[in-house]
VOGU-83469 format. One line per field, with one value per atom (N, C-alpha, C): atom name; chain; residue number from 1; x, y, z. Coordinates in Angstrom, 3 decimals, decimal comma. Atoms other than C-alpha are relative to their C-alpha. Layout:
// VOGU-83469
atomo: CA;...
cadena: A;...
num: NUM;...
x: X;...
y: Y;...
z: Z;...
END
This chain:
// VOGU-83469
atomo: N;CA;C;N;CA;C;N;CA;C;N;CA;C;N;CA;C;N;CA;C;N;CA;C;N;CA;C;N;CA;C;N;CA;C;N;CA;C;N;CA;C;N;CA;C;N;CA;C;N;CA;C;N;CA;C;N;CA;C;N;CA;C;N;CA;C;N;CA;C;N;CA;C;N;CA;C;N;CA;C;N;CA;C;N;CA;C;N;CA;C;N;CA;C;N;CA;C;N;CA;C;N;CA;C;N;CA;C;N;CA;C;N;CA;C;N;CA;C;N;CA;C;N;CA;C;N;CA;C;N;CA;C;N;CA;C;N;CA;C;N;CA;C;N;CA;C;N;CA;C;N;CA;C;N;CA;C;N;CA;C;N;CA;C;N;CA;C;N;CA;C;N;CA;C;N;CA;C;N;CA;C;N;CA;C;N;CA;C;N;CA;C;N;CA;C;N;CA;C;N;CA;C;N;CA;C;N;CA;C;N;CA;C;N;CA;C;N;CA;C;N;CA;C;N;CA;C;N;CA;C;N;CA;C;N;CA;C;N;CA;C;N;CA;C;N;CA;C;N;CA;C;N;CA;C;N;CA;C;N;CA;C;N;CA;C;N;CA;C;N;CA;C;N;CA;C;N;CA;C;N;CA;C;N;CA;C;N;CA;C;N;CA;C;N;CA;C;N;CA;C;N;CA;C;N;CA;C;N;CA;C;N;CA;C;N;CA;C;N;CA;C;N;CA;C;N;CA;C;N;CA;C;N;CA;C;N;CA;C
cadena: A;A;A;A;A;A;A;A;A;A;A;A;A;A;A;A;A;A;A;A;A;A;A;A;A;A;A;A;A;A;A;A;A;A;A;A;A;A;A;A;A;A;A;A;A;A;A;A;A;A;A;A;A;A;A;A;A;A;A;A;A;A;A;A;A;A;A;A;A;A;A;A;A;A;A;A;A;A;A;A;A;A;A;A;A;A;A;A;A;A;A;A;A;A;A;A;A;A;A;A;A;A;A;A;A;A;A;A;A;A;A;A;A;A;A;A;A;A;A;A;A;A;A;A;A;A;A;A;A;A;A;A;A;A;A;A;A;A;A;A;A;A;A;A;A;A;A;A;A;A;A;A;A;A;A;A;A;A;A;A;A;A;A;A;A;A;A;A;A;A;A;A;A;A;A;A;A;A;A;A;A;A;A;A;A;A;A;A;A;A;A;A;A;A;A;A;A;A;A;A;A;A;A;A;A;A;A;A;A;A;A;A;A;A;A;A;A;A;A;A;A;A;A;A;A;A;A;A;A;A;A;A;A;A;A;A;A;A;A;A;A;A;A;A;A;A;A;A;A;A;A;A;A;A;A;A;A;A;A;A;A;A;A;A;A;A;A;A;A;A;A;A;A;A;A;A;A;A;A;A;A;A;A;A;A;A;A;A;A;A;A
num: 1;1;1;2;2;2;3;3;3;4;4;4;5;5;5;6;6;6;7;7;7;8;8;8;9;9;9;10;10;10;11;11;11;12;12;12;13;13;13;14;14;14;15;15;15;16;16;16;17;17;17;18;18;18;19;19;19;20;20;20;21;21;21;22;22;22;23;23;23;24;24;24;25;25;25;26;26;26;27;27;27;28;28;28;29;29;29;30;30;30;31;31;31;32;32;32;33;33;33;34;34;34;35;35;35;36;36;36;37;37;37;38;38;38;39;39;39;40;40;40;41;41;41;42;42;42;43;43;43;44;44;44;45;45;45;46;46;46;47;47;47;48;48;48;49;49;49;50;50;50;51;51;51;52;52;52;53;53;53;54;54;54;55;55;55;56;56;56;57;57;57;58;58;58;59;59;59;60;60;60;61;61;61;62;62;62;63;63;63;64;64;64;65;65;65;66;66;66;67;67;67;68;68;68;69;69;69;70;70;70;71;71;71;72;72;72;73;73;73;74;74;74;75;75;75;76;76;76;77;77;77;78;78;78;79;79;79;80;80;80;81;81;81;82;82;82;83;83;83;84;84;84;85;85;85;86;86;86;87;87;87;88;88;88;89;89;89;90;90;90;91;91;91;92;92;92;93;93;93;94;94;94;95;95;95;96;96;96;97;97;97
x: 0,851;0,000;0,890;-0,743;1,370;-0,965;0,745;0,123;0,937;-0,889;1,485;0,477;-0,592;3,859;0,564;-0,601;4,897;1,529;-1,460;8,502;0,682;-0,575;9,150;0,106;-0,040;8,278;1,055;-1,026;10,461;1,401;-1,283;13,291;0,339;-0,182;12,817;0,435;-0,304;12,864;1,435;-1,365;16,127;1,056;-0,920;17,735;0,151;0,038;16,937;0,750;-0,876;19,876;0,395;-0,476;21,249;1,133;-1,024;23,409;-0,296;0,366;21,606;-0,049;0,062;21,151;1,365;-1,346;24,926;0,360;-0,292;24,808;-0,930;0,975;21,653;-0,383;0,364;20,582;-1,320;1,272;17,401;-0,988;0,996;14,131;0,202;-0,227;14,995;1,108;-1,098;18,274;-0,462;0,540;16,436;-0,814;0,800;14,021;0,907;-0,940;16,955;0,600;-0,569;18,515;-1,062;1,080;15,181;-0,294;0,374;14,645;1,194;-1,168;18,172;-0,316;0,200;17,909;-1,443;1,420;14,149;-0,249;0,266;13,262;-1,339;1,259;10,523;-1,246;1,181;8,153;-0,299;0,218;8,583;-0,725;0,631;7,145;-1,513;1,460;3,533;-0,467;0,458;3,167;0,356;-0,367;4,991;-1,049;0,994;2,591;-1,356;1,292;-0,447;-0,019;-0,090;0,719;-0,056;0,012;1,378;-1,373;1,361;-2,024;-0,914;0,798;-3,592;0,317;-0,380;-1,604;-0,491;0,357;-2,460;-1,464;1,403;-6,120;-0,897;0,825;-7,348;-0,528;0,437;-8,049;0,840;-0,929;-5,091;0,286;-0,369;-4,421;1,513;-1,444;-1,011;0,711;-0,608;-0,312;0,091;-0,047;-1,196;1,074;-1,052;1,069;1,378;-1,276;3,900;0,245;-0,146;3,269;0,325;-0,266;3,198;1,437;-1,371;6,446;1,012;-0,949;8,169;0,071;-0,032;7,292;0,766;-0,716;9,199;1,507;-1,454;12,869;0,804;-0,714;14,050;0,634;-0,655;16,514;-0,403;0,433;15,052;-1,150;0,966;13,122;-0,795;0,902;10,134;-0,680;0,607;8,872;-1,443;1,359;5,683;-0,699;0,771;2,953;-0,132;0,135;2,563;1,279;-1,257;6,253;0,020;0,108;5,618;-0,906;0,945;2,625;0,649;-0,672;4,695;1,037;-1,006;7,528;-0,659;0,671;5,162;-0,633;0,560;3,465;1,086;-1,126;6,836;0,431;-0,406;7,710;-1,016;1,039;4,374;0,137;-0,176;4,915;1,226;-1,237;8,437;-0,223;0,193;7,337;-1,031;0,991;4,493;0,615;-0,677;6,978;0,497;-0,546;7,924;1,524;-1,449;11,387;0,684
y: -1,179;0,000;1,234;-1,252;3,393;1,147;-1,212;6,682;1,145;-1,102;9,899;0,759;-0,678;11,366;1,346;-1,286;15,005;-0,116;0,006;15,710;0,178;-0,234;16,908;-1,309;1,280;13,458;-0,912;0,808;11,768;0,437;-0,517;14,013;-0,617;0,660;12,629;-1,451;1,406;9,098;-0,178;0,112;9,721;0,148;-0,094;10,557;-1,335;1,268;7,034;-1,065;0,822;5,224;-1,298;1,279;1,741;0,225;-0,120;1,319;1,036;-1,037;4,023;-0,563;0,628;1,560;-0,067;-0,019;1,699;1,368;-1,375;5,454;0,499;-0,459;5,997;-1,145;1,043;4,164;0,279;-0,332;5,936;0,520;-0,563;6,925;1,498;-1,442;10,571;0,293;-0,179;10,268;-0,330;0,358;8,558;1,151;-1,135;11,496;1,162;-1,062;13,939;-0,254;0,340;12,110;0,127;-0,059;11,801;1,433;-1,394;15,563;0,882;-0,787;16,627;0,697;-0,757;19,367;0,342;-0,328;19,727;1,387;-1,377;23,412;0,069;-0,120;24,585;0,012;-0,067;25,331;-1,340;1,311;21,749;-0,959;0,881;20,275;-0,099;0,006;21,233;-1,067;1,056;19,047;-1,410;1,304;16,202;-0,421;0,316;16,382;-0,311;0,250;16,586;-1,399;1,323;13,481;-1,085;0,973;11,622;-0,074;-0,004;12,685;-0,862;0,813;11,126;-1,482;1,405;7,898;-0,605;0,499;7,592;0,263;-0,365;8,611;-1,194;1,184;5,033;-0,554;0,477;4,693;-1,158;1,020;2,355;-0,994;1,040;-0,943;0,041;0,072;-1,653;-0,630;0,667;-3,954;0,963;-1,002;-1,166;1,048;-0,958;1,235;-0,582;0,647;-1,286;0,050;-0,045;-1,490;1,414;-1,397;2,306;0,346;-0,299;2,565;-0,614;0,697;0,011;0,651;-0,686;2,172;1,327;-1,264;5,141;-0,188;0,093;5,966;-0,026;0,138;4,846;-1,381;1,291;2,095;-0,636;0,505;1,716;-0,977;1,056;-1,561;-0,342;0,490;-2,470;-1,247;1,242;-6,037;-0,155;0,072;-5,457;1,349;-1,223;-2,942;0,839;-0,782;-1,979;0,765;-0,736;-0,991;1,246;-1,167;1,305;1,039;-0,929;2,830;0,701;-0,604;3,394;1,017;-0,933;5,007;1,255;-1,154;7,240;0,887;-0,781;8,310;0,826;-0,749;9,274;1,140;-1,028;11,164;1,134;-1,046;12,992;0,860;-0,756;13,986;0,904;-0,788;15,201;1,225;-1,143;17,395;0,980;-0,894;18,823;0,921;-0,819;20,218;1,310;-1,257;23,888;-0,105;0,036;24,431;1,169
z: 0,000;0,000;0,000;0,015;-0,901;0,272;-0,304;0,428;-0,356;0,362;-1,089;1,238;-1,158;1,473;-0,444;0,344;1,542;-0,018;0,123;0,614;1,351;-1,326;4,166;0,790;-0,696;5,525;-0,623;0,670;2,922;0,432;-0,489;4,106;1,358;-1,290;7,629;-0,237;0,282;6,216;-0,489;0,526;4,392;1,094;-1,140;7,753;0,724;-0,721;8,956;-0,808;0,830;7,399;0,693;-0,508;7,790;1,005;-1,025;10,870;1,055;-0,969;12,806;1,420;-1,328;15,657;0,675;-0,572;16,129;0,565;-0,390;16,710;1,105;-0,988;18,758;0,930;-0,949;21,863;0,718;-0,644;22,975;-1,046;0,916;21,299;-0,217;0,122;21,997;-1,008;0,961;20,093;-1,418;1,311;17,244;-0,579;0,469;17,035;-0,414;0,357;17,006;-1,374;1,307;14,057;-1,088;0,988;12,253;-0,427;0,282;12,482;-0,364;0,443;11,455;-1,321;1,234;8,862;-0,308;0,202;9,255;0,581;-0,416;9,383;0,742;-0,752;11,758;-0,892;0,869;8,858;-0,683;0,609;7,562;0,951;-0,984;10,747;-0,199;0,150;9,965;-0,999;0,917;6,831;0,487;-0,557;8,590;1,026;-1,030;11,541;-0,627;0,657;9,249;-0,632;0,605;7,389;1,077;-1,095;10,639;0,656;-0,542;11,987;-0,871;0,927;8,882;0,170;-0,132;9,215;1,307;-1,329;12,907;0,370;-0,243;12,540;0,299;-0,189;12,826;-1,309;1,324;9,109;-0,512;0,479;8,689;1,111;-0,964;10,400;0,214;-0,240;11,904;-1,192;1,166;8,949;-1,183;1,067;6,491;0,286;-0,357;8,400;-0,316;0,327;8,015;-1,507;1,455;4,266;-0,481;0,358;4,015;0,350;-0,434;6,019;-0,950;0,873;3,798;-1,384;1,297;0,755;0,080;-0,197;2,240;-0,192;0,226;1,559;1,303;-1,274;5,008;0,060;-0,205;5,871;1,321;-1,303;9,369;-0,225;0,276;9,294;1,255;-1,037;11,399;-0,554;0,461;11,137;0,467;-0,535;13,096;-0,166;0,195;12,354;1,249;-1,232;15,991;0,314;-0,179;16,042;-0,887;0,880;13,066;0,653;-0,637;14,857;1,187;-1,158;18,004;-0,448;0,502;16,037;-0,573;0,601;14,052;1,069;-1,104;17,286;0,681;-0,599;18,809;-0,919;0,954;15,637;-0,034;-0,022;15,627;1,243;-1,238;19,243;-0,071;0,125;18,417;-0,898;0,895;15,490;0,548;-0,603;17,579;1,047;-1,018;20,112;-0,606;0,512;19,734;-0,147;0,266;18,318;0,662
END
């Protein structure tokens, strides 16, 4: 399943490269890496997209399929892990900069 993602979200995904687990050890550090180079004005479309994904319209399995279609190397094997990550990311972009 593919869902058109805004370029700002794809930019976040491109920050999530292979081997990232060797550099970060906490969810907070992961969010810092994910948001590297994301300007304050880019957070609004990211949050809107995440709000849509987490609105309840998509099952955990669909969220996994959507995630796997993104340009990220970070792999989640379970849909609930994708949902948890996307929720953390939404919370991070909602914070004032």
